[in-house]
C-alpha positions as a Markdown table, in Angstrom:
| # | Residue | x | y | z |
|---|---|---|---|---|
| 1 | Met | 3.4 | -4.6 | 3.3 |
| 2 | Leu | 5.3 | -3.6 | 0.2 |
| 3 | Gly | 9.1 | -3.9 | -0.3 |
| 4 | Val | 9.4 | -7.4 | 1.2 |
| 5 | Gly | 9.9 | -10.4 | -1.0 |
| 6 | Val | 9.7 | -13.2 | 1.6 |
| 7 | Pro | 6.9 | -14.4 | 4.0 |
| 8 | Ile | 7.1 | -12.6 | 7.3 |
| 9 | Glu | 5.4 | -13.1 | 10.7 |
| 10 | Glu | 6.3 | -9.8 | 12.4 |
| 11 | Tyr | 7.7 | -6.5 | 11.3 |
| 12 | Phe | 8.1 | -2.9 | 12.1 |
| 13 | Ala | 6.9 | -0.7 | 9.2 |
| 14 | Arg | 6.1 | 2.8 | 8.3 |
| 15 | Ile | 2.7 | 3.7 | 6.9 |
| 16 | Ile | 3.2 | 5.7 | 3.7 |
| 17 | Gly | -0.4 | 5.8 | 2.3 |
| 18 | Ile | -4.0 | 4.7 | 2.4 |
| 19 | Ile | -5.9 | 3.1 | -0.4 |
| 20 | His | -9.5 | 4.4 | -0.3 |
| 21 | Arg | -11.9 | 2.0 | -1.9 |
| 22 | His | -15.0 | 3.8 | -3.2 |
| 23 | Asn | -17.2 | 0.8 | -3.9 |
| 24 | Asp | -16.2 | -1.3 | -0.8 |
| 25 | Val | -16.3 | -0.8 | 3.0 |
| 26 | Glu | -12.6 | -1.4 | 3.4 |
| 27 | Asp | -9.6 | 1.0 | 3.1 |
| 28 | Lys | -6.1 | -0.4 | 3.1 |
| 29 | Leu | -3.0 | 0.9 | 4.8 |
| 30 | Val | 0.2 | 0.9 | 2.7 |
| 31 | Ala | 3.2 | -0.1 | 4.8 |
| 32 | Val | 6.9 | -0.4 | 4.0 |
| 33 | Pro | 10.0 | -1.3 | 5.9 |
| 34 | Glu | 12.1 | 1.6 | 7.2 |
| 35 | Gly | 14.4 | 2.9 | 4.5 |
| 36 | Ile | 12.2 | 1.8 | 1.6 |
| 37 | Tyr | 10.4 | 4.4 | -0.5 |
| 38 | Phe | 7.6 | 4.1 | -3.0 |
| 39 | Thr | 6.0 | 6.7 | -5.2 |
| 40 | Lys | 2.2 | 6.8 | -5.7 |
| 41 | Glu | 2.7 | 5.2 | -9.1 |
| 42 | Glu | 4.8 | 2.4 | -7.7 |
| 43 | Val | 2.2 | 1.7 | -5.0 |
| 44 | Ala | -0.5 | 1.6 | -7.7 |
| 45 | Lys | 1.5 | -0.9 | -9.8 |
| 46 | Ala | 2.3 | -3.1 | -6.8 |
| 47 | Val | -1.3 | -3.3 | -5.6 |
| 48 | Asp | -3.1 | -3.5 | -9.0 |
| 49 | Phe | -3.4 | -7.3 | -8.8 |
| 50 | Gln | -5.9 | -6.8 | -6.0 |
| 51 | Glu | -7.3 | -3.4 | -6.4 |
| 52 | Gln | -8.2 | -3.9 | -10.1 |
| 53 | Tyr | -11.6 | -5.1 | -8.9 |
| 54 | Phe | -12.4 | -1.8 | -7.0 |
| 55 | Glu | -12.7 | 1.9 | -7.7 |
| 56 | Tyr | -10.1 | 3.5 | -5.5 |
| 57 | His | -7.6 | 6.3 | -5.0 |
| 58 | Ile | -4.3 | 6.3 | -3.2 |
| 59 | Glu | -3.6 | 9.0 | -0.6 |
| 60 | Met | 0.1 | 9.2 | 0.2 |
| 61 | Cys | 1.5 | 10.4 | 3.5 |
| 62 | Ser | 4.6 | 12.4 | 3.9 |
| 63 | Gln | 7.7 | 10.2 | 3.5 |
């Protein structure tokens, strides 16, 4: 969940992309609150702390 700066237990979000990991079995959905927008470059910067350990690409959905 991008675009939220506090801990949350529940939320309604919009899926804006998928992170496809090439050297792992998991893909990750990229979710944001309604009304929040991210570019592909902003998503990459936001998730780099975790994704730096994987070969991956980001597929963006229509916003």
